[in-house]
Structure formats: structure tokens, C-alpha cells
C-alpha positions as CSV (number, residue, x, y, z in Angstrom):
1,M,-0.5,19.4,117.3
2,D,1.1,22.8,117.3
3,L,0.3,25.7,114.9
4,Q,3.3,24.9,112.7
5,G,2.1,21.3,112.1
6,I,-1.4,22.5,111.2
7,G,-0.1,25.1,108.8
8,A,2.1,22.4,107.0
9,I,-0.9,20.1,106.6
10,V,-3.1,23.0,105.3
11,A,-0.4,24.0,102.9
12,A,0.0,20.5,101.7
13,G,-3.7,20.3,101.0
14,V,-3.7,23.5,99.1
15,A,-0.9,22.3,97.1
16,A,-2.6,19.0,96.4
17,V,-5.7,20.8,95.1
18,G,-3.5,23.4,93.2
19,V,-1.7,20.7,91.1
20,P,-4.8,19.2,89.4
21,A,-6.1,22.8,88.8
22,A,-2.9,23.8,87.2
23,L,-3.0,20.7,85.1
24,L,-6.5,21.4,84.0
25,V,-5.7,25.0,83.1
26,G,-2.6,23.8,81.2
27,R,-4.7,21.2,79.3
28,W,-7.3,23.8,78.4
29,Q,-4.6,26.1,77.2
30,M,-3.0,23.3,75.2
31,R,-6.3,22.5,73.6
32,A,-6.8,26.2,72.7
33,A,-3.4,26.3,71.2
34,V,-4.0,23.2,69.2
35,R,-7.3,24.5,68.0
36,S,-5.7,27.8,67.1
37,A,-3.0,26.0,65.3
38,E,-5.4,23.8,63.4
39,E,-7.4,26.8,62.3
40,T,-4.3,28.6,61.3
41,A,-3.2,25.5,59.3
42,R,-6.6,25.3,57.7
43,A,-6.7,28.8,56.7
44,S,-3.2,28.5,55.2
45,M,-4.2,25.5,53.3
46,Q,-7.2,27.2,51.9
47,Q,-5.2,30.1,50.8
48,A,-2.6,27.8,49.3
49,V,-5.4,26.0,47.4
50,A,-6.9,29.3,46.2
51,T,-3.4,30.5,45.2
52,Y,-2.8,27.3,43.3
53,R,-6.1,27.3,41.6
54,A,-5.6,30.9,40.6
55,A,-2.1,30.0,39.2
56,V,-3.6,27.1,37.3
57,D,-6.4,29.2,35.9
58,A,-4.0,31.9,34.8
59,A,-1.8,29.3,33.2
60,R,-4.8,27.7,31.4
61,S,-5.9,31.2,30.3
62,E,-2.5,32.0,29.0
63,A,-2.1,28.7,27.2
64,S,-5.6,29.0,25.7
65,A,-4.6,32.5,24.4
66,A,-1.3,31.2,23.1
67,Q,-3.1,28.4,21.4
68,S,-5.7,30.6,19.8
69,Q,-3.0,33.0,18.6
70,W,-1.0,30.1,17.2
71,R,-4.0,28.7,15.4
72,R,-4.8,32.1,13.9
73,V,-1.3,32.3,12.5
74,V,-1.6,28.7,11.0
75,Q,-5.0,29.6,9.5
76,R,-3.7,32.9,8.0
77,E,-0.8,31.0,6.4
78,A,-3.1,28.4,5.0
79,Y,-5.6,31.0,3.6
80,A,-2.7,33.0,2.0
81,A,-1.1,30.0,0.5
82,F,-4.5,29.0,-1.1
83,L,-5.0,32.4,-2.6
84,L,-1.5,32.6,-4.0
85,A,-1.7,29.2,-5.4
86,L,-5.1,30.0,-7.1
87,L,-3.6,33.2,-8.6
88,Q,-0.5,31.3,-9.8
89,F,-2.7,28.6,-11.5
90,T,-5.1,31.0,-13.3
91,T,-2.2,33.1,-14.4
92,V,-0.3,30.3,-16.1
93,S,-3.5,28.8,-17.5
94,E,-4.5,32.0,-19.2
95,R,-1.1,32.7,-20.4
96,L,-1.0,29.3,-22.2
97,L,-4.3,30.3,-24.0
98,R,-3.1,33.7,-24.8
99,E,0.2,32.7,-26.2
100,S,-1.3,29.9,-28.2
101,D,-2.5,32.7,-30.5
102,E,1.0,33.7,-31.3
103,R,2.2,30.4,-32.8
104,I,4.5,29.6,-30.0
105,G,6.9,26.7,-30.3
106,E,6.5,23.2,-28.8
107,E,9.2,23.9,-26.2
108,R,7.3,26.9,-25.0
109,V,4.1,24.9,-24.9
110,A,5.8,22.2,-22.9
111,E,7.1,24.7,-20.5
112,L,3.8,26.3,-19.9
113,Q,2.0,22.9,-19.6
114,A,4.5,22.0,-16.9
115,A,4.0,25.1,-15.0
116,I,0.2,24.6,-15.2
117,S,0.6,21.0,-13.8
118,D,2.8,22.3,-10.9
119,A,0.4,25.2,-10.1
120,E,-2.6,22.9,-10.2
121,Q,-0.9,20.5,-7.7
122,A,0.0,23.4,-5.4
123,M,-3.5,24.7,-5.5
124,L,-4.9,21.2,-4.8
125,S,-2.6,20.8,-1.9
126,A,-3.4,24.3,-0.6
127,T,-7.1,23.4,-0.7
128,V,-6.6,20.3,1.4
129,I,-4.8,22.4,4.1
130,V,-7.7,24.8,4.2
131,E,-10.1,21.9,4.6
132,L,-8.0,20.7,7.5
133,E,-7.8,24.1,9.2
134,G,-11.4,25.1,8.6
135,P,-13.9,26.3,9.4
136,D,-16.4,24.5,7.3
137,E,-17.7,27.6,5.5
138,V,-14.1,28.7,4.4
139,A,-13.3,25.0,3.4
140,R,-16.5,24.8,1.2
141,L,-15.6,28.0,-0.5
142,A,-12.1,26.8,-1.0
143,Q,-13.4,23.5,-2.5
144,R,-15.8,25.3,-4.9
145,I,-13.1,27.7,-6.0
146,C,-10.6,25.0,-6.8
147,G,-13.1,22.9,-8.7
148,N,-14.3,25.8,-10.8
149,A,-10.5,26.8,-11.4
150,V,-9.6,23.3,-12.4
151,S,-12.5,23.1,-14.8
152,N,-11.8,26.4,-16.5
153,G,-8.1,25.5,-16.7
154,S,-9.0,22.4,-18.6
155,W,-11.1,24.3,-21.1
156,E,-8.4,26.8,-21.5
157,S,-5.8,24.1,-22.2
158,H,-8.1,22.5,-24.7
159,M,-8.9,25.8,-26.5
160,A,-5.1,26.6,-26.5
161,M,-4.6,23.3,-28.4
162,I,-7.3,24.1,-31.0
163,R,-5.7,27.6,-31.5
164,R,-2.2,26.0,-32.0
165,L,-3.7,23.5,-34.5
166,R,-5.4,26.2,-36.5
167,G,-2.2,28.3,-36.2
168,R,-0.3,25.8,-38.3
169,L,-2.1,27.1,-41.4
170,R,-0.4,30.0,-43.1
171,S,-2.6,31.3,-46.0
172,N,-1.0,32.5,-49.2
173,F,-3.4,35.1,-50.4
174,D,-1.5,35.5,-53.6
175,D,-2.0,31.8,-54.5
176,P,-5.6,30.7,-54.0
177,T,-4.5,27.2,-55.1
178,D,-2.1,26.8,-52.2
179,A,-3.1,23.8,-49.9
180,Q,-2.9,25.8,-46.7
181,T,-5.0,28.6,-48.2
182,I,-7.6,26.2,-49.3
183,A,-7.8,24.5,-45.9
184,D,-8.0,27.8,-44.2
185,D,-10.9,28.9,-46.4
186,A,-12.6,25.6,-45.8
187,L,-12.4,26.0,-42.0
188,E,-13.8,29.6,-42.3
189,G,-16.7,28.1,-44.3
190,L,-17.3,25.4,-41.8
191,T,-17.3,28.0,-39.0
192,H,-20.0,30.1,-40.8
193,A,-22.0,26.9,-41.6
194,A,-21.9,25.9,-37.9
195,W,-23.1,29.2,-36.7
196,R,-25.9,29.2,-39.3
197,L,-27.0,25.9,-38.2
198,E,-27.0,27.2,-34.5
199,E,-29.2,30.1,-35.5
200,T,-31.8,28.4,-37.7
201,G,-31.6,24.6,-37.1
202,S,-33.0,24.1,-40.5
203,N,-32.5,21.0,-42.7
204,S,-30.8,23.0,-45.4
205,S,-28.4,24.5,-42.8
206,R,-27.7,21.0,-41.5
207,A,-27.0,19.8,-45.0
208,A,-24.6,22.8,-45.7
209,M,-22.9,22.0,-42.3
210,E,-22.2,18.5,-43.4
211,Q,-20.9,19.5,-46.8
212,A,-18.6,22.1,-45.3
213,R,-17.3,19.4,-42.8
214,V,-16.4,17.1,-45.6
215,A,-14.7,19.8,-47.6
216,A,-12.7,21.0,-44.5
217,T,-11.6,17.3,-43.8
218,I,-10.4,16.9,-47.3
219,A,-8.6,20.2,-47.4
220,L,-6.8,19.5,-44.1
221,R,-5.5,16.2,-45.3
222,G,-4.2,17.9,-48.4
223,T,-1.9,20.1,-46.3
224,G,-0.1,17.2,-44.7
225,L,0.0,19.1,-41.5
226,Y,-2.3,17.1,-39.3
227,T,-2.9,13.6,-38.3
228,D,-6.4,12.2,-38.6
229,S,-7.1,12.8,-34.9
230,E,-5.8,16.3,-35.1
231,G,-7.9,17.1,-38.1
232,F,-11.0,15.6,-36.4
233,V,-10.5,17.8,-33.3
234,L,-9.9,21.0,-35.4
235,I,-13.0,20.4,-37.5
236,H,-15.2,19.3,-34.5
237,Y,-14.6,22.7,-32.6
238,Q,-15.4,25.1,-35.4
239,G,-18.3,27.3,-34.7
240,P,-20.3,27.5,-31.4
241,N,-18.6,25.7,-28.4
242,P,-21.1,24.3,-25.9
243,N,-18.4,24.8,-23.2
244,D,-18.2,28.5,-23.8
245,G,-21.2,29.4,-21.7
246,P,-20.2,27.3,-18.6
247,Y,-16.7,28.7,-18.9
248,H,-17.7,32.3,-18.6
249,R,-20.3,31.4,-15.9
250,R,-17.6,29.6,-13.9
251,G,-15.4,32.7,-14.4
252,G,-18.0,35.0,-12.8
253,E,-18.5,32.5,-9.9
254,L,-14.7,32.3,-9.3
255,E,-14.5,36.0,-8.6
256,A,-17.6,36.1,-6.5
257,D,-16.4,33.0,-4.4
258,R,-12.9,34.5,-4.1
259,L,-14.4,37.6,-2.5
260,D,-16.7,35.5,-0.3
261,F,-13.5,33.5,0.7
262,L,-11.7,36.7,1.7
263,A,-14.6,38.0,3.8
264,A,-15.1,34.6,5.6
265,A,-11.3,34.3,6.2
266,R,-11.0,37.7,7.6
267,A,-14.0,37.0,9.9
268,E,-12.4,33.9,11.1
269,L,-9.1,35.4,11.8
270,E,-10.6,38.5,13.6
271,G,-13.0,36.3,15.6
272,S,-16.1,38.0,14.2
273,R,-17.4,35.0,12.2
274,P,-21.1,34.3,13.1
275,A,-21.5,31.2,15.2
276,S,-23.8,29.6,12.6
277,L,-20.9,29.4,10.2
């Protein structure tokens, strides 16, 4: 074989060896490229997940802040509505008691009684809303305030009725035989006898009290101004009233509880309320 033939065979062998080597190198390079692509994709996925989680956390944080802000607004409105309803109720209730000393007409009495009823209902409704919005400490204060206000309002309405009944009498000091003058004097005597019995508790005071009660009953009937039930109520409430003490006590508690309610409400709205509350 000549030199050219030998060279061709050698070249063919080298080429045969070079093809698998090239394929092997190419396969390695492909694997490296795939691995690199996988790592790049994995890193991109991790980054995307991190970005998504950050976005979700931010959205949740913003939603929580918005919800907290909205809740504070709702609570503030509930607290303000309760305090305004309380003020309205106590104002109209005290007005009825005060004006009953001025011999107001039945139309004015009906107007004030209707206003009291509306104000009481508004206060009860406002109390329920505070109970719903909370927290418990603020709700308990609202319940106690509402209860004391309603109790005092009932007492004021009752005493206003007593004052209006008494106000029907118009004494004529120039005519001691006038029926209304006699009845007015009899009620004054009954009041003094009742206080005397309260102070001494003696049997003689008790007997004087009974005599004064009988005299007042007869005198009131003589005026023709009262029904039997009205006369009974007017006579029964002359002198010391056992409800006077609780009324004044509740009045003091109302103001103290109102101040406590304001403090607790402010603490809740400002986020400074102790966790124990």
C-alpha cells in the first residue's frame, strides 16, 4: 500500500475516534446548559415566590390597617351616639321635673313625656350598639350608665306627677274657709307629721301622722280636683321619700361612670387600653 492509502486509513481512524469524542463533549456541554437553566429557573421561581409572599404580606398588612382604622371609626361613632343619647335623655327628664313646678298644661306634659320616651329608646338602642362594638369594659360601663339613667328618669317622672298634682291647689289666703286653702294646709300638716315620725318614731308621732292623713284625705275630696287614686298618691308621698337617697346616689354614680366611660373609650380608640380590660 502506498503512502497515500496509509494516510487515508489513519485519517479515517482519527475521524472515527473524533466523532464519539465530539458527541461526548457536546453531551457534557448540553448537561451543563440544562443544569444551568434549571438552576436559573429555580432561582427565578424562588424570587417569584418571595416577591409574591412579600406582596401578600403587604396586602394583608394594608388590609389589617384599613380594617383597624374602619373599626375605630365605627367604635367612635357608637361611643359618641351613646353619650349624646344619654345627654338628651337626662336633659328632657330633668326638664319635665323642673317645669312641673310651673303648673304647665297637659299638652306640654304630653310633649315632654313623648320626648322622654323617644330619648330613652334612643339611649337603649345606643347602648346595644356599644355592647356589640365593645370592648367588654366599655360595654359594662354603658350598661350601668343606661340602667342608672333610666331609674333616675323614672323617679323624676314620678316626682313630676306629684308636683303637678300638688300644683292644682291654689290657696286663697284671704279666705281660710276656701276648700283649696283647707286642702293645702292639710297637706302641709301631713308633711310636718311625716317628718316628725321619721325623726322620732314615737307612738304619739305615729298617731299624729294617721290623724293628719285622714284630714288631708277628706280635705282633698272636698276640693273636687282629684280622683281617689290621685288623692291617694298625693297623700302617700308627703314627707320623706325613701327613693330620694338612691336617686341622689345614682346621680353621683352616673357622673363618675360617665367619666370612666370617656377614659375607657379614649384608651380603646387610641390603642392604649390595657390588655386586661
